[in-house]
N, C-alpha and C positions, 0 to 999 in steps of 0.2 A: 313749757313752764307749768308748774303746779303751785297751788296755793294750799298752805297748811294752816290750821288753826290750833293754837296752843292755849290752854286754859290753866292758869296757876291760881289755886284758891287758898293755899296755906299762907297766911301773912308772913311767916318766917321765911318761906321760900321767896316770896316777893321781895322781902327785905334783903335776902341774899343776892338776888339779881341786881337790886339797886346798889348794894355795896360793891359788887363785882364791876358794874358799869362805872361807878365813881372811881374805883381803883384803876380801871382801864383808862379813864379820862385823865387822871393824874399822871399816868405813864406817858401820855402823848406829849410831843414837843409843842412849843407855843405856836408853831406854824401849822400844826395838824388840827383839823376840826374835831370837836368832841361829839360824843353820842349823847343826844339830849334826853331821850326817853328810854324807858325800859323796853317798849315795843321795838324801837330801833336796835337796841342792844341784843335782844333775843334774835332778831332777824340777822344781825351781824354774826352772832355766835353760830347760829344754825347754818348760815351760808358757808362759814369756815369749816364746820363739821361736814357738810355735804362735799366740799372740795376735798377734804381729807378722805372721805369714803371713796370718791371717784379715783383718787390716786391709789388707795390701798387695794381696791378691787379691780383696777385696770379698766375703768369705764370712761376715763377722760376722753373727750372728743367723740364719744359714741352718739 
């Protein structure tokens, strides 16, 4: 496991993350839990990106 730190300073970028999180939450069914914070959303997005990278570069299960 590795820990990464992401710093977003531009208010417009933070607002974009918030808007994306809210749109994602709206797309969830009533039975699914929502992502409550931008921190959780960025973690979610980066975990999915890392999963995609592992598939693309053949490192799954390495």
